[in-house]
N, C-alpha and C positions, 0 to 999 in steps of 0.2 A: 587415624583418621580415616573417614572412608566417605566417597563421594559413591554415594547413585547414579551412573547414568544413565544413558539410553542407548538400544545397539548400532542405528545412522552415525550418531557422533554430529550433530548437525544442527542443535538446542543452541538456541542464543544466548539459554537461562543455564545452558548444562555450562556453554561459553565462556560465560560471565562468573558464575564460579569457579570455573577451571583453570580463570586466571584467571581469579585471586590469590587459591590455593598457592600457582604458582609465585604470583608475585611478591607473598606473605613467606614464601620457601620452608610452605608446613608438610609435611610428607604425609601423605597420602595415600590413599590404594583402591582403586576403581572395580563399584560390584555394579555391572551391567542388566540394564533389565532390558525387555526386546517389549517397546510400547501393543508392538502391534498384534500378540498373540495376550494384553492382557495384563504381564508382569507390573504393573503398577497395580493393579485392581485387587488382589491377595490379600488372605485378611490380615497377613506377617507387614506389610508393607506398607496397608492403609493404616494401618495399628498408626505404625511405628509414625512414621509420615502428618498424618491427619488429615491433610490434604491429597493425597494417593496419586501426585505427580513426583515428576523431576527436576530439576535437581533437588537433594535430599543428603545432610551428610551427616554424620556420628562420630560424636565424641564423647567418649570416658561414657558414654549412652544415655547420651544424651542426642536425639533427636530434631531435626530441624530443613526441616524444607519451606518453596518458596525463595526467590535468588537472590531476589534483595533482603529479605533477611535476613539471608546469609553471610551476604554480605554488608552487612553491617553487624552484623554480630560477629565475625571474623575479626574487625576492627578495631571491637571491644571486647574480645577474649584473648588477643594477641597484640594487642596494642603496642605502638612505637614508642619511646625510638629502640626499642626492643626485637619489635618486629616492624617490616618497613606499611608506612600507609598504602591505604587504598585508598583510602578519598583525602579533600585536603587540610593544614593543619587552621587555616582562618573560618573562624563559622557562618561568617555571609559563605565564600567559595563551596563548602560543602553544606550549608543548607543547596546551593543553587546547583550543585551535583547529585544530590538526590534529588530536586527535583527533572533539572535530564533522563536518570537511570527510570525515575515514572509515570515521566511523560512516554520513555520509548517502550514502554512498558507494555501501556494502555489507549495507545495509538495510532494514529497509523496503518490505519487495519486496514487498508485497501493496498496499499503499500506491500505491507507483509504478506498479500494473498497474491497478488502480481510477482514478486518479486521475491516469492518463499526463499527459503535453505536451502531448497531444492537445486533455483536455478544460480547458488553461490556453486552447490558440491558436488552436483549427477550432470544438472543440463542444461544452457543458460536457457535463456526466455526467448520464445520465438513474436511470438504478438509484442506491437506494441506497448506501452503506461496508458491504459481504458483512464478516461477524465477521473473519477475520483483517484484514482493511484495518484496518477498525474497532479493532481493538487495536495498531495498528500505526502506526496514529491517535492512542491514545490515548499511545501511548510519544516518540512524538515530540511533542507535545503538552509530556505529563510533562518531559522533556529540555527545552524550550524556557522550561518554568516556574521548573524548578528554574534554570536561567543563567543568566535575565534578569533582571534586579532591575525589584522593581513602578516603573511610568517612563521606567525606562529608553529606549530604540530601539539603544544596540545592546549585545555581550556582554560588554566588555570599555570600559576608558576610553574608547578610538579605534575607528574602527572598524576591520575589519578583511574579509578575503575570507572567514573563515568565517561571518558575520553575512550576506553574496549567497546564500552558497550555503543557512543555516538559510531563511530568506526565502523563497528559487525553493522551496523543501519545501513551507515553509507552504503559499503560496495556489498550490498544489494544493488542499489544503484552501479553501481563503476566496474562491476565487474560482467555488469551486463550491458555494457556498454549505450546504460541511457546516460542523456547529457547532464553534465553537472559541471560550474565551472571551477577555473582550474586551484586556484588558492584550497578552494574544500576538498578539491581527489589527493592535490595534494596531505593537510590533513590527516585524511580515510588512509593517506598510504604507507604515511608516517604509524600509523598504530598496529596495520597489520607485519612492519618491520621489527617487532618488540616479540624477541624472543617468546617470554609466556605465551605471546597471540600464536607467530609462530610454531608451537607448539603442537596445539589445539589444529589449527587451518591446513598441519601438516600432515595431521591424527591419520593412519589409514582405518579408513570406513567400508565398509561393505555398500554395493547397491542395491536400494531401494526394490523388494519385494527377493530378494535373494536372503 
């Protein structure tokens, strides 16, 4: 298995696939693309990945990009019980996990801009949230509060990759000192204590522009 990642090691989408591969226990090697110089737009990578984005994985001649598609493929290609689950066993819970993952990838744009992953891994945000980002943060906290029962550290009875993705989004607020209710903060911090997540968070990364 080959994981095509990015040089700054701060993409939430690379994060999701890295955690998924690590949780599955699938051995993989990394091939790093420097997006700033356009490695993802080379003819070879574009032809293989189709969307010319990272992450992508390659396995036995099959190449797939787009993080959620990769996660779902890994779950089907390396199924339980031989391999650990990434998605819940119950149909309804699995649908909810997919809902959360799709939502995090398609909404909350203002929050993602004002609390970019640069503010998580390189330099903290200095300005308070603007109106649109504040509204997005409130929506994120509302959804999390509705889905995570008091005292719980997982969305469902067992951990799923949706927990990692949701925790990553919440940490944009936590790391930057934005207001986060204690139960939600405890949930997010529980995700960031998970070994697969720590392996990503603590990975060496160059500063932007170097």
